[in-house]
N, CA, C and O atoms as a GROMACS GRO file, in nm:
protein
  516
    1UNK      N    1  -4.772   4.184  -7.294
    1UNK     CA    2  -4.827   4.151  -7.182
    1UNK      C    3  -4.644   4.135  -7.100
    1UNK      O    4  -4.540   4.075  -7.126
    2UNK      N    5  -4.684   4.212  -7.014
    2UNK     CA    6  -4.535   4.278  -6.940
    2UNK      C    7  -4.577   4.141  -6.809
    2UNK      O    8  -4.692   4.110  -6.781
    3UNK      N    9  -4.438   4.074  -6.742
    3UNK     CA   10  -4.442   3.977  -6.652
    3UNK      C   11  -4.345   4.050  -6.539
    3UNK      O   12  -4.223   4.061  -6.551
    4UNK      N   13  -4.417   4.092  -6.439
    4UNK     CA   14  -4.350   4.127  -6.308
    4UNK      C   15  -4.317   4.020  -6.204
    4UNK      O   16  -4.371   3.909  -6.205
    5UNK      N   17  -4.228   4.058  -6.114
    5UNK     CA   18  -4.166   3.918  -6.060
    5UNK      C   19  -4.125   3.810  -6.142
    5UNK      O   20  -4.136   3.692  -6.108
    6UNK      N   21  -4.080   3.849  -6.245
    6UNK     CA   22  -4.035   3.707  -6.341
    6UNK      C   23  -3.940   3.634  -6.262
    6UNK      O   24  -3.852   3.692  -6.199
    7UNK      N   25  -3.953   3.509  -6.262
    7UNK     CA   26  -3.839   3.419  -6.204
    7UNK      C   27  -3.777   3.363  -6.322
    7UNK      O   28  -3.840   3.330  -6.423
    8UNK      N   29  -3.621   3.351  -6.303
    8UNK     CA   30  -3.554   3.294  -6.403
    8UNK      C   31  -3.480   3.164  -6.364
    8UNK      O   32  -3.443   3.128  -6.252
    9UNK      N   33  -3.468   3.108  -6.474
    9UNK     CA   34  -3.407   2.950  -6.485
    9UNK      C   35  -3.257   2.988  -6.440
    9UNK      O   36  -3.199   3.088  -6.484
   10UNK      N   37  -3.200   2.897  -6.349
   10UNK     CA   38  -3.071   2.900  -6.311
   10UNK      C   39  -3.005   2.781  -6.392
   10UNK      O   40  -3.037   2.665  -6.369
   11UNK      N   41  -2.916   2.814  -6.483
   11UNK     CA   42  -2.885   2.706  -6.572
   11UNK      C   43  -2.745   2.654  -6.517
   11UNK      O   44  -2.661   2.732  -6.474
   12UNK      N   45  -2.722   2.490  -6.523
   12UNK     CA   46  -2.645   2.433  -6.486
   12UNK      C   47  -2.507   2.448  -6.570
   12UNK      O   48  -2.512   2.510  -6.676
   13UNK      N   49  -2.398   2.400  -6.529
   13UNK     CA   50  -2.266   2.453  -6.636
   13UNK      C   51  -2.276   2.355  -6.728
   13UNK      O   52  -2.346   2.255  -6.713
   14UNK      N   53  -2.201   2.383  -6.834
   14UNK     CA   54  -2.183   2.256  -6.922
   14UNK      C   55  -2.113   2.154  -6.879
   14UNK      O   56  -2.152   2.042  -6.911
   15UNK      N   57  -2.008   2.167  -6.805
   15UNK     CA   58  -1.943   2.040  -6.762
   15UNK      C   59  -1.989   2.040  -6.614
   15UNK      O   60  -1.966   2.141  -6.549
   16UNK      N   61  -2.043   1.950  -6.564
   16UNK     CA   62  -2.102   1.984  -6.409
   16UNK      C   63  -2.083   1.818  -6.355
   16UNK      O   64  -2.092   1.722  -6.430
   17UNK      N   65  -2.057   1.811  -6.220
   17UNK     CA   66  -2.031   1.715  -6.109
   17UNK      C   67  -2.178   1.664  -6.118
   17UNK      O   68  -2.280   1.725  -6.151
   18UNK      N   69  -2.158   1.542  -6.081
   18UNK     CA   70  -2.280   1.447  -6.076
   18UNK      C   71  -2.287   1.311  -5.985
   18UNK      O   72  -2.183   1.246  -5.988
   19UNK      N   73  -2.388   1.259  -5.908
   19UNK     CA   74  -2.376   1.152  -5.841
   19UNK      C   75  -2.446   1.041  -5.876
   19UNK      O   76  -2.562   1.044  -5.835
   20UNK      N   77  -2.415   0.939  -5.940
   20UNK     CA   78  -2.520   0.808  -5.980
   20UNK      C   79  -2.536   0.730  -5.880
   20UNK      O   80  -2.442   0.725  -5.801
   21UNK      N   81  -2.636   0.663  -5.857
   21UNK     CA   82  -2.666   0.553  -5.723
   21UNK      C   83  -2.768   0.488  -5.801
   21UNK      O   84  -2.866   0.534  -5.859
   22UNK      N   85  -2.713   0.338  -5.786
   22UNK     CA   86  -2.778   0.240  -5.834
   22UNK      C   87  -2.866   0.165  -5.734
   22UNK      O   88  -2.815   0.110  -5.637
   23UNK      N   89  -3.002   0.163  -5.758
   23UNK     CA   90  -3.100   0.099  -5.661
   23UNK      C   91  -3.168   0.012  -5.692
   23UNK      O   92  -3.131  -0.022  -5.804
   24UNK      N   93  -3.282  -0.073  -5.647
   24UNK     CA   94  -3.345  -0.170  -5.675
   24UNK      C   95  -3.482  -0.162  -5.560
   24UNK      O   96  -3.474  -0.164  -5.438
   25UNK      N   97  -3.560  -0.155  -5.614
   25UNK     CA   98  -3.711  -0.171  -5.522
   25UNK      C   99  -3.800  -0.292  -5.573
   25UNK      O  100  -3.866  -0.276  -5.676
   26UNK      N  101  -3.803  -0.387  -5.518
   26UNK     CA  102  -3.876  -0.487  -5.546
   26UNK      C  103  -3.830  -0.568  -5.653
   26UNK      O  104  -3.905  -0.645  -5.713
   27UNK      N  105  -3.690  -0.551  -5.682
   27UNK     CA  106  -3.660  -0.642  -5.784
   27UNK      C  107  -3.667  -0.547  -5.941
   27UNK      O  108  -3.630  -0.581  -6.053
   28UNK      N  109  -3.732  -0.415  -5.893
   28UNK     CA  110  -3.701  -0.320  -6.016
   28UNK      C  111  -3.617  -0.235  -6.003
   28UNK      O  112  -3.632  -0.147  -5.919
   29UNK      N  113  -3.459  -0.245  -6.119
   29UNK     CA  114  -3.338  -0.187  -6.123
   29UNK      C  115  -3.346  -0.032  -6.160
   29UNK      O  116  -3.425  -0.015  -6.253
   30UNK      N  117  -3.288   0.084  -6.117
   30UNK     CA  118  -3.256   0.153  -6.166
   30UNK      C  119  -3.104   0.228  -6.122
   30UNK      O  120  -3.026   0.198  -6.032
   31UNK      N  121  -3.099   0.339  -6.229
   31UNK     CA  122  -3.013   0.430  -6.171
   31UNK      C  123  -3.041   0.556  -6.146
   31UNK      O  124  -3.103   0.611  -6.237
   32UNK      N  125  -3.016   0.621  -6.054
   32UNK     CA  126  -3.036   0.753  -6.019
   32UNK      C  127  -2.922   0.856  -6.039
   32UNK      O  128  -2.815   0.827  -5.985
   33UNK      N  129  -2.927   0.974  -6.109
   33UNK     CA  130  -2.839   1.023  -6.153
   33UNK      C  131  -2.894   1.188  -6.116
   33UNK      O  132  -2.994   1.246  -6.160
   34UNK      N  133  -2.774   1.246  -6.006
   34UNK     CA  134  -2.824   1.358  -5.959
   34UNK      C  135  -2.726   1.490  -6.016
   34UNK      O  136  -2.623   1.501  -5.948
   35UNK      N  137  -2.735   1.569  -6.103
   35UNK     CA  138  -2.650   1.691  -6.153
   35UNK      C  139  -2.631   1.788  -6.057
   35UNK      O  140  -2.716   1.822  -5.974
   36UNK      N  141  -2.523   1.830  -6.068
   36UNK     CA  142  -2.494   1.931  -5.982
   36UNK      C  143  -2.460   2.068  -6.019
   36UNK      O  144  -2.373   2.092  -6.104
   37UNK      N  145  -2.540   2.177  -5.944
   37UNK     CA  146  -2.472   2.305  -5.972
   37UNK      C  147  -2.325   2.336  -5.887
   37UNK      O  148  -2.287   2.272  -5.789
   38UNK      N  149  -2.267   2.428  -5.937
   38UNK     CA  150  -2.127   2.460  -5.904
   38UNK      C  151  -2.100   2.465  -5.779
   38UNK      O  152  -1.997   2.406  -5.748
   39UNK      N  153  -2.178   2.533  -5.664
   39UNK     CA  154  -2.226   2.499  -5.538
   39UNK      C  155  -2.257   2.375  -5.469
   39UNK      O  156  -2.268   2.368  -5.347
   40UNK      N  157  -2.276   2.245  -5.574
   40UNK     CA  158  -2.308   2.139  -5.501
   40UNK      C  159  -2.436   2.137  -5.454
   40UNK      O  160  -2.455   2.057  -5.362
   41UNK      N  161  -2.544   2.209  -5.496
   41UNK     CA  162  -2.686   2.177  -5.486
   41UNK      C  163  -2.718   2.106  -5.614
   41UNK      O  164  -2.666   2.129  -5.724
   42UNK      N  165  -2.827   1.998  -5.581
   42UNK     CA  166  -2.890   1.928  -5.716
   42UNK      C  167  -2.976   2.027  -5.762
   42UNK      O  168  -3.046   2.116  -5.715
   43UNK      N  169  -2.928   1.952  -5.942
   43UNK     CA  170  -2.996   2.120  -6.003
   43UNK      C  171  -3.077   1.995  -6.134
   43UNK      O  172  -3.154   2.045  -6.217
   44UNK      N  173  -3.057   1.872  -6.137
   44UNK     CA  174  -3.112   1.780  -6.225
   44UNK      C  175  -3.096   1.668  -6.192
   44UNK      O  176  -2.991   1.632  -6.139
   45UNK      N  177  -3.221   1.567  -6.221
   45UNK     CA  178  -3.215   1.439  -6.192
   45UNK      C  179  -3.254   1.336  -6.322
   45UNK      O  180  -3.327   1.370  -6.415
   46UNK      N  181  -3.193   1.207  -6.309
   46UNK     CA  182  -3.209   1.169  -6.408
   46UNK      C  183  -3.240   0.977  -6.339
   46UNK      O  184  -3.161   0.936  -6.254
   47UNK      N  185  -3.325   0.907  -6.376
   47UNK     CA  186  -3.365   0.784  -6.356
   47UNK      C  187  -3.348   0.702  -6.505
   47UNK      O  188  -3.407   0.731  -6.609
   48UNK      N  189  -3.273   0.615  -6.491
   48UNK     CA  190  -3.279   0.484  -6.577
   48UNK      C  191  -3.327   0.408  -6.548
   48UNK      O  192  -3.267   0.365  -6.450
   49UNK      N  193  -3.437   0.329  -6.574
   49UNK     CA  194  -3.486   0.195  -6.539
   49UNK      C  195  -3.436   0.090  -6.632
   49UNK      O  196  -3.402   0.102  -6.749
   50UNK      N  197  -3.438  -0.022  -6.551
   50UNK     CA  198  -3.378  -0.144  -6.623
   50UNK      C  199  -3.475  -0.207  -6.751
   50UNK      O  200  -3.431  -0.267  -6.848
   51UNK      N  201  -3.613  -0.177  -6.723
   51UNK     CA  202  -3.724  -0.233  -6.841
   51UNK      C  203  -3.737  -0.090  -6.931
   51UNK      O  204  -3.831  -0.019  -6.897
   52UNK      N  205  -3.674  -0.053  -7.016
   52UNK     CA  206  -3.691   0.058  -7.100
   52UNK      C  207  -3.785   0.048  -7.177
   52UNK      O  208  -3.820  -0.064  -7.212
   53UNK      N  209  -3.858   0.174  -7.228
   53UNK     CA  210  -3.983   0.159  -7.292
   53UNK      C  211  -4.110   0.099  -7.236
   53UNK      O  212  -4.197   0.061  -7.314
   54UNK      N  213  -4.125   0.088  -7.102
   54UNK     CA  214  -4.215   0.037  -7.016
   54UNK      C  215  -4.295   0.170  -6.990
   54UNK      O  216  -4.241   0.276  -7.021
   55UNK      N  217  -4.435   0.169  -6.930
   55UNK     CA  218  -4.489   0.276  -6.879
   55UNK      C  219  -4.428   0.350  -6.779
   55UNK      O  220  -4.418   0.472  -6.782
   56UNK      N  221  -4.386   0.273  -6.686
   56UNK     CA  222  -4.329   0.289  -6.551
   56UNK      C  223  -4.206   0.395  -6.602
   56UNK      O  224  -4.184   0.510  -6.564
   57UNK      N  225  -4.149   0.330  -6.681
   57UNK     CA  226  -4.004   0.416  -6.745
   57UNK      C  227  -4.011   0.539  -6.774
   57UNK      O  228  -3.938   0.631  -6.737
   58UNK      N  229  -4.135   0.541  -6.868
   58UNK     CA  230  -4.185   0.685  -6.932
   58UNK      C  231  -4.245   0.779  -6.812
   58UNK      O  232  -4.217   0.899  -6.811
   59UNK      N  233  -4.324   0.726  -6.718
   59UNK     CA  234  -4.356   0.795  -6.628
   59UNK      C  235  -4.248   0.870  -6.513
   59UNK      O  236  -4.270   0.965  -6.438
   60UNK      N  237  -4.146   0.799  -6.527
   60UNK     CA  238  -4.031   0.828  -6.415
   60UNK      C  239  -3.953   0.914  -6.497
   60UNK      O  240  -3.904   1.008  -6.434
   61UNK      N  241  -3.923   0.909  -6.629
   61UNK     CA  242  -3.850   1.030  -6.716
   61UNK      C  243  -3.939   1.154  -6.704
   61UNK      O  244  -3.880   1.256  -6.670
   62UNK      N  245  -4.083   1.163  -6.728
   62UNK     CA  246  -4.140   1.276  -6.696
   62UNK      C  247  -4.129   1.351  -6.560
   62UNK      O  248  -4.102   1.471  -6.549
   63UNK      N  249  -4.151   1.277  -6.474
   63UNK     CA  250  -4.129   1.342  -6.313
   63UNK      C  251  -3.977   1.372  -6.324
   63UNK      O  252  -3.956   1.479  -6.268
   64UNK      N  253  -3.868   1.320  -6.371
   64UNK     CA  254  -3.742   1.361  -6.333
   64UNK      C  255  -3.727   1.497  -6.453
   64UNK      O  256  -3.626   1.567  -6.445
   65UNK      N  257  -3.808   1.521  -6.538
   65UNK     CA  258  -3.771   1.626  -6.602
   65UNK      C  259  -3.875   1.768  -6.585
   65UNK      O  260  -3.863   1.876  -6.642
   66UNK      N  261  -3.983   1.722  -6.480
   66UNK     CA  262  -4.056   1.845  -6.424
   66UNK      C  263  -3.965   1.842  -6.278
   66UNK      O  264  -3.943   1.958  -6.243
   67UNK      N  265  -3.930   1.783  -6.223
   67UNK     CA  266  -3.832   1.797  -6.096
   67UNK      C  267  -3.735   1.871  -6.128
   67UNK      O  268  -3.725   1.978  -6.067
   68UNK      N  269  -3.626   1.833  -6.242
   68UNK     CA  270  -3.527   1.882  -6.271
   68UNK      C  271  -3.562   2.072  -6.311
   68UNK      O  272  -3.490   2.168  -6.287
   69UNK      N  273  -3.676   2.069  -6.367
   69UNK     CA  274  -3.710   2.238  -6.407
   69UNK      C  275  -3.746   2.277  -6.293
   69UNK      O  276  -3.715   2.394  -6.267
   70UNK      N  277  -3.810   2.211  -6.201
   70UNK     CA  278  -3.830   2.307  -6.079
   70UNK      C  279  -3.687   2.358  -5.973
   70UNK      O  280  -3.669   2.467  -5.918
   71UNK      N  281  -3.620   2.265  -5.972
   71UNK     CA  282  -3.506   2.269  -5.898
   71UNK      C  283  -3.429   2.381  -5.962
   71UNK      O  284  -3.361   2.456  -5.892
   72UNK      N  285  -3.439   2.397  -6.114
   72UNK     CA  286  -3.340   2.521  -6.173
   72UNK      C  287  -3.431   2.652  -6.160
   72UNK      O  288  -3.376   2.761  -6.168
   73UNK      N  289  -3.585   2.641  -6.138
   73UNK     CA  290  -3.636   2.751  -6.096
   73UNK      C  291  -3.642   2.810  -5.960
   73UNK      O  292  -3.702   2.914  -5.929
   74UNK      N  293  -3.570   2.729  -5.878
   74UNK     CA  294  -3.547   2.752  -5.718
   74UNK      C  295  -3.627   2.688  -5.628
   74UNK      O  296  -3.655   2.736  -5.518
   75UNK      N  297  -3.676   2.557  -5.680
   75UNK     CA  298  -3.748   2.484  -5.561
   75UNK      C  299  -3.642   2.470  -5.472
   75UNK      O  300  -3.527   2.469  -5.514
   76UNK      N  301  -3.670   2.457  -5.344
   76UNK     CA  302  -3.557   2.403  -5.249
   76UNK      C  303  -3.568   2.242  -5.230
   76UNK      O  304  -3.679   2.188  -5.230
   77UNK      N  305  -3.478   2.186  -5.220
   77UNK     CA  306  -3.443   2.059  -5.218
   77UNK      C  307  -3.559   2.008  -5.098
   77UNK      O  308  -3.633   1.912  -5.119
   78UNK      N  309  -3.564   2.097  -4.956
   78UNK     CA  310  -3.663   2.061  -4.860
   78UNK      C  311  -3.782   2.043  -4.910
   78UNK      O  312  -3.838   1.935  -4.888
   79UNK      N  313  -3.849   2.146  -4.989
   79UNK     CA  314  -3.991   2.158  -5.023
   79UNK      C  315  -4.005   2.003  -5.099
   79UNK      O  316  -4.077   1.912  -5.058
   80UNK      N  317  -3.943   2.000  -5.182
   80UNK     CA  318  -3.943   1.878  -5.295
   80UNK      C  319  -3.998   1.744  -5.207
   80UNK      O  320  -4.099   1.673  -5.215
   81UNK      N  321  -3.864   1.745  -5.106
   81UNK     CA  322  -3.863   1.593  -5.039
   81UNK      C  323  -3.984   1.605  -4.943
   81UNK      O  324  -4.035   1.502  -4.900
   82UNK      N  325  -4.040   1.750  -4.903
   82UNK     CA  326  -4.171   1.738  -4.834
   82UNK      C  327  -4.293   1.676  -4.908
   82UNK      O  328  -4.369   1.590  -4.865
   83UNK      N  329  -4.298   1.754  -5.057
   83UNK     CA  330  -4.421   1.697  -5.120
   83UNK      C  331  -4.402   1.562  -5.178
   83UNK      O  332  -4.499   1.494  -5.210
   84UNK      N  333  -4.255   1.514  -5.193
   84UNK     CA  334  -4.268   1.381  -5.265
   84UNK      C  335  -4.273   1.250  -5.183
   84UNK      O  336  -4.331   1.148  -5.220
   85UNK      N  337  -4.190   1.269  -5.044
   85UNK     CA  338  -4.188   1.170  -4.988
   85UNK      C  339  -4.305   1.122  -4.920
   85UNK      O  340  -4.392   1.198  -4.876
   86UNK      N  341  -4.310   0.952  -4.908
   86UNK     CA  342  -4.468   0.924  -4.888
   86UNK      C  343  -4.548   0.874  -4.976
   86UNK      O  344  -4.625   0.780  -4.954
   87UNK      N  345  -4.532   0.944  -5.100
   87UNK     CA  346  -4.611   0.915  -5.217
   87UNK      C  347  -4.593   0.719  -5.228
   87UNK      O  348  -4.487   0.656  -5.224
   88UNK      N  349  -4.694   0.677  -5.238
   88UNK     CA  350  -4.751   0.520  -5.278
   88UNK      C  351  -4.807   0.489  -5.376
   88UNK      O  352  -4.919   0.525  -5.413
   89UNK      N  353  -4.713   0.402  -5.442
   89UNK     CA  354  -4.765   0.332  -5.560
   89UNK      C  355  -4.651   0.246  -5.591
   89UNK      O  356  -4.536   0.269  -5.554
   90UNK      N  357  -4.707   0.096  -5.697
   90UNK     CA  358  -4.602   0.026  -5.726
   90UNK      C  359  -4.495   0.070  -5.844
   90UNK      O  360  -4.525   0.147  -5.935
   91UNK      N  361  -4.403   0.027  -5.832
   91UNK     CA  362  -4.308  -0.053  -5.711
   91UNK      C  363  -4.300  -0.015  -5.592
   91UNK      O  364  -4.264   0.101  -5.576
   92UNK      N  365  -4.321  -0.076  -5.504
   92UNK     CA  366  -4.293  -0.032  -5.350
   92UNK      C  367  -4.246  -0.187  -5.258
   92UNK      O  368  -4.274  -0.303  -5.287
   93UNK      N  369  -4.168  -0.133  -5.147
   93UNK     CA  370  -4.137  -0.235  -5.083
   93UNK      C  371  -3.987  -0.242  -5.028
   93UNK      O  372  -3.945  -0.144  -4.967
   94UNK      N  373  -3.911  -0.342  -5.045
   94UNK     CA  374  -3.794  -0.348  -4.987
   94UNK      C  375  -3.679  -0.312  -5.102
   94UNK      O  376  -3.683  -0.352  -5.218
   95UNK      N  377  -3.588  -0.237  -5.050
   95UNK     CA  378  -3.500  -0.203  -5.167
   95UNK      C  379  -3.349  -0.259  -5.163
   95UNK      O  380  -3.325  -0.360  -5.097
   96UNK      N  381  -3.268  -0.205  -5.220
   96UNK     CA  382  -3.116  -0.250  -5.194
   96UNK      C  383  -3.036  -0.185  -5.107
   96UNK      O  384  -2.930  -0.236  -5.071
   97UNK      N  385  -3.080  -0.055  -5.061
   97UNK     CA  386  -3.016   0.027  -5.002
   97UNK      C  387  -3.078   0.021  -4.837
   97UNK      O  388  -3.193   0.035  -4.795
   98UNK      N  389  -2.929  -0.011  -4.755
   98UNK     CA  390  -2.970  -0.027  -4.623
   98UNK      C  391  -2.994   0.105  -4.546
   98UNK      O  392  -3.044   0.111  -4.434
   99UNK      N  393  -2.952   0.214  -4.623
   99UNK     CA  394  -3.029   0.355  -4.552
   99UNK      C  395  -3.186   0.398  -4.574
   99UNK      O  396  -3.260   0.475  -4.514
  100UNK      N  397  -3.201   0.323  -4.676
  100UNK     CA  398  -3.360   0.308  -4.713
  100UNK      C  399  -3.425   0.165  -4.769
  100UNK      O  400  -3.468   0.129  -4.878
  101UNK      N  401  -3.409   0.094  -4.619
  101UNK     CA  402  -3.444  -0.054  -4.618
  101UNK      C  403  -3.583  -0.056  -4.730
  101UNK      O  404  -3.582  -0.131  -4.828
  102UNK      N  405  -3.714   0.049  -4.696
  102UNK     CA  406  -3.820   0.015  -4.776
  102UNK      C  407  -3.860   0.136  -4.820
  102UNK      O  408  -3.849   0.242  -4.758
  103UNK      N  409  -3.919   0.119  -4.955
  103UNK     CA  410  -3.969   0.267  -5.005
  103UNK      C  411  -4.120   0.236  -5.054
  103UNK      O  412  -4.160   0.127  -5.097
  104UNK      N  413  -4.196   0.356  -5.040
  104UNK     CA  414  -4.345   0.324  -5.109
  104UNK      C  415  -4.366   0.328  -5.228
  104UNK      O  416  -4.470   0.285  -5.277
  105UNK      N  417  -4.252   0.390  -5.308
  105UNK     CA  418  -4.226   0.417  -5.443
  105UNK      C  419  -4.099   0.465  -5.501
  105UNK      O  420  -4.002   0.496  -5.431
  106UNK      N  421  -4.100   0.472  -5.648
  106UNK     CA  422  -3.979   0.530  -5.676
  106UNK      C  423  -3.983   0.674  -5.648
  106UNK      O  424  -3.872   0.711  -5.609
  107UNK      N  425  -4.067   0.768  -5.654
  107UNK     CA  426  -4.054   0.879  -5.618
  107UNK      C  427  -4.007   0.898  -5.460
  107UNK      O  428  -3.911   0.968  -5.428
  108UNK      N  429  -4.083   0.831  -5.374
  108UNK     CA  430  -4.075   0.820  -5.226
  108UNK      C  431  -3.919   0.780  -5.194
  108UNK      O  432  -3.861   0.821  -5.093
  109UNK      N  433  -3.858   0.696  -5.291
  109UNK     CA  434  -3.720   0.646  -5.274
  109UNK      C  435  -3.623   0.773  -5.318
  109UNK      O  436  -3.513   0.794  -5.266
  110UNK      N  437  -3.678   0.849  -5.417
  110UNK     CA  438  -3.588   0.960  -5.445
  110UNK      C  439  -3.579   1.073  -5.369
  110UNK      O  440  -3.487   1.154  -5.363
  111UNK      N  441  -3.710   1.071  -5.299
  111UNK     CA  442  -3.728   1.202  -5.211
  111UNK      C  443  -3.661   1.156  -5.078
  111UNK      O  444  -3.616   1.235  -4.996
  112UNK      N  445  -3.660   1.027  -5.067
  112UNK     CA  446  -3.581   0.974  -4.921
  112UNK      C  447  -3.398   1.035  -4.944
  112UNK      O  448  -3.318   1.100  -4.877
  113UNK      N  449  -3.403   0.964  -5.088
  113UNK     CA  450  -3.241   0.951  -5.121
  113UNK      C  451  -3.197   1.110  -5.116
  113UNK      O  452  -3.094   1.142  -5.056
  114UNK      N  453  -3.274   1.200  -5.179
  114UNK     CA  454  -3.220   1.347  -5.161
  114UNK      C  455  -3.214   1.431  -5.059
  114UNK      O  456  -3.159   1.541  -5.062
  115UNK      N  457  -3.284   1.367  -4.942
  115UNK     CA  458  -3.307   1.424  -4.777
  115UNK      C  459  -3.174   1.345  -4.748
  115UNK      O  460  -3.087   1.424  -4.711
  116UNK      N  461  -3.140   1.243  -4.751
  116UNK     CA  462  -3.036   1.203  -4.662
  116UNK      C  463  -2.919   1.233  -4.753
  116UNK      O  464  -2.815   1.195  -4.699
  117UNK      N  465  -2.901   1.280  -4.856
  117UNK     CA  466  -2.770   1.340  -4.916
  117UNK      C  467  -2.748   1.474  -4.943
  117UNK      O  468  -2.634   1.517  -4.954
  118UNK      N  469  -2.860   1.555  -4.958
  118UNK     CA  470  -2.851   1.700  -4.992
  118UNK      C  471  -2.891   1.785  -4.919
  118UNK      O  472  -2.865   1.904  -4.936
  119UNK      N  473  -2.981   1.726  -4.793
  119UNK     CA  474  -3.021   1.833  -4.689
  119UNK      C  475  -2.934   1.809  -4.577
  119UNK      O  476  -2.894   1.699  -4.541
  120UNK      N  477  -2.900   1.959  -4.506
  120UNK     CA  478  -2.829   1.965  -4.400
  120UNK      C  479  -2.906   2.080  -4.291
  120UNK      O  480  -2.976   2.179  -4.312
  121UNK      N  481  -2.862   2.022  -4.180
  121UNK     CA  482  -2.935   2.112  -4.071
  121UNK      C  483  -2.839   2.201  -4.028
  121UNK      O  484  -2.723   2.165  -4.046
  122UNK      N  485  -2.860   2.325  -3.967
  122UNK     CA  486  -2.777   2.421  -3.926
  122UNK      C  487  -2.623   2.385  -3.884
  122UNK      O  488  -2.536   2.472  -3.885
  123UNK      N  489  -2.601   2.274  -3.852
  123UNK     CA  490  -2.446   2.234  -3.789
  123UNK      C  491  -2.401   2.156  -3.891
  123UNK      O  492  -2.298   2.092  -3.867
  124UNK      N  493  -2.448   2.144  -3.998
  124UNK     CA  494  -2.382   2.077  -4.130
  124UNK      C  495  -2.406   1.952  -4.117
  124UNK      O  496  -2.335   1.872  -4.178
  125UNK      N  497  -2.516   1.905  -4.030
  125UNK     CA  498  -2.519   1.723  -4.052
  125UNK      C  499  -2.641   1.726  -4.111
  125UNK      O  500  -2.729   1.811  -4.099
  126UNK      N  501  -2.638   1.578  -4.209
  126UNK     CA  502  -2.764   1.581  -4.286
  126UNK      C  503  -2.901   1.540  -4.181
  126UNK      O  504  -2.895   1.474  -4.077
  127UNK      N  505  -3.017   1.599  -4.241
  127UNK     CA  506  -3.122   1.575  -4.158
  127UNK      C  507  -3.239   1.499  -4.194
  127UNK      O  508  -3.248   1.479  -4.315
  128UNK      N  509  -3.329   1.451  -4.125
  128UNK     CA  510  -3.426   1.368  -4.203
  128UNK      C  511  -3.561   1.446  -4.156
  128UNK      O  512  -3.576   1.498  -4.045
  129UNK      N  513  -3.641   1.446  -4.245
  129UNK     CA  514  -3.765   1.532  -4.248
  129UNK      C  515  -3.899   1.437  -4.199
  129UNK      O  516  -4.011   1.487  -4.193
   0.00000   0.00000   0.00000
């Protein structure tokens, strides 16, 4: 079976820059790490939750793996933000980040963080969707 219009996966460099951000949503602490392609675009995300082994931690790891693969296959950050921003489930509420004072979920928080730090308008300024 031949695959026409096959999409290829863009691999991250073996040694890559990344950004790590500590956050808390209603007392649920975690660390978001965004691995970057050489041009500064996000290419992978990892979230380490304080309560290892929990169902929440496992689901978050699955989300990160799927999100990372989507980025490597060309999903624009803008599209991811549009799809994930506003998702609501526990934990939700106040956060430790003054730029994002409240989040509807961990996934909403990640989308809003990506929006603030990795999207720019045509004039090089960060944009909010």
